C-alpha positions in Angstrom: -10.7 -116.8 123.2 -9.5 -116.1 126.8 -11.7 -117.1 129.7 -13.3 -114.5 131.9 -12.3 -114.5 135.6 -15.6 -116.0 136.4 -15.1 -118.8 134.0 -11.6 -119.5 135.3 -13.0 -119.6 138.9 -15.6 -122.2 137.8 -12.9 -124.3 136.1 -10.6 -124.3 139.1 -13.2 -124.9 141.8 -15.3 -127.4 139.8 -18.7 -127.5 138.0 -20.8 -128.0 141.2 -20.1 -124.6 142.8 -22.1 -121.4 142.4 -20.1 -118.3 141.6 -21.5 -114.9 142.5 -19.9 -111.6 141.4 -20.1 -108.7 143.8 -18.6 -105.1 143.5 -15.3 -106.0 145.3 -15.2 -109.7 145.4 -16.4 -113.0 144.0 -18.2 -115.6 146.2 -17.7 -119.3 145.5 -20.5 -121.2 147.2 -20.7 -124.9 148.0 -17.1 -126.0 147.5 -16.7 -129.5 149.1 -14.0 -132.0 149.6 -13.7 -135.4 151.5 -10.7 -136.9 153.3 -10.1 -140.3 155.0 -8.2 -140.2 158.3 -7.8 -143.0 160.8 -11.0 -144.9 159.9 -13.0 -141.7 159.6 -14.2 -139.6 156.7 -14.1 -135.9 156.9 -16.6 -134.1 154.7 -15.9 -130.4 154.3 -18.1 -127.8 152.7 -17.3 -124.0 152.6 -17.9 -120.8 150.7 -14.8 -118.9 149.5 -14.7 -115.2 149.2 -12.1 -114.0 146.6 -10.9 -110.4 146.5 -11.0 -109.0 143.0 -7.9 -106.9 143.3 -5.3 -109.3 144.7 -7.0 -112.7 144.7 -6.8 -112.9 148.5 -9.3 -115.4 149.9 -11.3 -116.0 153.1 -13.4 -119.0 154.0 -17.0 -118.5 155.0 -19.6 -120.8 156.6 -17.1 -123.7 156.9 -18.8 -127.0 157.8 -16.9 -130.1 158.7 -18.7 -133.4 159.3 -17.0 -136.5 160.6 -18.3 -140.0 159.7 -17.0 -143.2 161.0 -16.7 -146.6 159.3 -17.8 -149.9 160.8 -14.2 -150.5 162.1 -13.8 -147.2 163.9 -13.3 -147.5 167.7 -14.9 -144.1 168.3 -18.4 -142.6 168.0 -18.3 -140.0 165.2 -20.4 -137.5 167.2 -18.1 -137.6 170.2 -15.0 -137.3 167.9 -16.6 -134.4 166.1 -16.9 -132.5 169.4 -13.3 -133.3 170.4 -12.1 -132.2 167.0 -14.0 -128.9 167.2 -12.3 -128.2 170.5 -8.9 -129.2 169.2 -9.3 -126.9 166.2 -10.1 -123.9 168.4 -7.0 -124.6 170.5 -4.8 -124.8 167.4 -6.3 -121.6 165.9 -5.5 -119.8 169.2 -1.9 -121.1 169.1 -1.4 -119.9 165.5 -2.8 -116.5 166.3 -0.4 -113.7 167.3 -0.5 -113.0 171.0 -3.3 -115.4 171.6 -3.1 -118.4 173.9 -5.8 -120.9 174.7 -7.6 -120.1 178.0 -7.5 -122.6 180.9 -11.2 -123.2 180.4 -10.7 -124.1 176.7 -7.7 -126.3 177.5 -9.6 -128.2 180.3 -12.6 -128.5 178.1 -10.6 -130.2 175.4 -8.8 -132.5 177.9 -12.1 -133.5 179.4 -13.6 -134.4 176.0 -10.5 -136.3 175.0 -10.6 -138.4 178.2 -14.3 -139.1 177.8 -13.8 -140.3 174.2 -10.9 -142.6 175.2 -13.0 -144.1 178.1 -15.9 -144.7 175.7 -13.7 -146.9 173.4 -13.5 -150.7 173.9 -10.1 -150.7 172.2 -7.6 -150.9 175.1 -4.7 -150.4 172.7 -5.7 -146.8 172.2 -4.1 -144.0 174.2 -4.1 -140.2 174.3 -1.1 -140.0 172.0 -2.7 -142.1 169.2 -5.9 -140.1 169.4 -4.1 -136.7 169.3 -2.2 -138.0 166.3 -5.5 -138.6 164.5 -6.7 -135.1 165.4 -3.5 -133.6 164.2 -3.7 -135.4 160.9 -7.3 -134.2 160.5 -6.3 -130.6 161.2 -3.4 -130.8 158.8 -5.8 -131.9 156.1 -8.0 -128.9 156.7 -5.1 -126.5 156.8 -3.7 -128.0 153.6 -7.1 -127.6 151.9 -7.3 -123.9 153.0 -3.9 -123.3 151.5 -4.9 -125.0 148.3 -8.1 -122.9 148.1 -6.0 -119.8 148.5 -3.8 -120.8 145.6 -6.8 -121.6 143.4 -8.3 -118.2 144.2 -5.1 -116.3 143.3 -4.6 -118.3 140.2 -8.2 -117.6 139.0 -7.9 -113.9 139.5 -4.3 -113.5 138.2 -4.2 -112.4 134.5 -3.2 -115.2 132.1 0.2 -114.7 130.5 0.2 -111.0 131.2 -3.3 -110.6 129.9 -5.9 -108.4 131.4 -9.7 -108.7 131.4 -11.5 -105.5 130.6 -15.1 -104.5 131.1 -17.0 -102.4 128.6 -15.9 -99.1 130.1 -12.3 -100.1 130.1 -12.5 -101.3 126.5 -14.0 -97.9 125.6 -10.9 -96.1 127.1 -8.5 -98.5 125.3 -10.2 -98.3 121.9 -11.3 -94.7 122.2 -14.8 -95.6 121.2 -18.3 -94.8 122.4 -20.2 -97.6 124.3 -22.8 -97.7 121.5 -20.1 -98.3 118.9 -18.6 -101.1 120.9 -22.0 -102.8 121.4 -22.7 -102.4 117.6 -19.4 -104.1 116.8 -20.1 -106.9 119.3 -23.5 -107.5 117.7 -21.9 -107.8 114.3 -19.2 -110.1 115.8 -16.5 -107.6 114.6 -14.6 -107.4 117.8 -13.4 -110.3 120.1 -15.4 -110.4 123.3 -16.7 -112.7 126.0 -20.2 -112.9 127.6 -21.1 -113.8 131.2 -24.8 -113.5 131.5 -25.7 -110.0 130.4 -22.1 -108.7 131.0 -19.5 -108.2 128.3 -15.7 -108.7 128.9 -12.7 -108.2 126.6 -9.2 -109.6 126.6 -6.6 -106.8 126.4 -4.3 -109.1 124.4 -7.1 -109.9 122.0 -8.0 -106.2 121.5 -4.3 -105.5 120.7 -4.3 -108.4 118.2 -7.6 -107.1 116.8 -6.1 -103.6 116.2 -2.7 -104.9 114.9 -4.3 -107.6 112.7 -5.3 -105.3 109.9 -8.7 -104.5 111.4 -9.4 -100.9 110.4 -11.7 -98.5 112.3 -14.3 -96.7 110.2 -14.1 -92.9 109.7 -16.7 -92.4 112.4 -14.7 -94.6 114.8 -11.5 -92.8 114.0 -13.2 -89.4 114.7 -14.5 -90.8 118.1 -11.0 -91.9 119.0 -9.4 -88.6 118.0 -12.0 -86.6 119.9 -11.4 -88.6 123.0 -7.6 -88.1 122.7 -7.8 -84.3 122.4 -10.3 -84.1 125.3 -7.7 -85.6 127.7 
């Protein structure tokens, strides 16, 4: 039996997320991932909004925490502040027609210098530190790209299949809603349940009709009536 879109989202994003369905999108809450960069651990946590139509995704409530190990030459709180400023500059650079302001650039430079001065490691310099920040940022950008691919893969129909709700199944089969519910209760028609909602695989409904499953006289009359009312 094919998975519903909601089930596919849960499989791709992991068992620890919460998936909410809204009229035009799905919301994946609490997706987290950790990275190690230059003696630091980046803990990321975000919600992912997934468009139902095209699988487009947007990140919401992104939280990035930086934790240092005992060998780190920097204070994690200071590095967190520098990284936040660095990310803002990079976002401005990637945006069309947007350049970092002088205030933002000077703010980052000041924080960077302060962080270097706070370290007792004389072998560190601005180039090494910026390299660490770049690697951290690349990890985050790579994660965002991966989340976008997961979102599209979850919403995209499997092998040309399409997931139908009850109303769409009514149109395809030409049956009343009450008849479909009755067949579901008798386990006569392939279906999937998510909470109180019913879903149907279009491929499975086609197999159901072509596999020798015959409609009753009442069901045939319903289908014919719907056809002639078009």
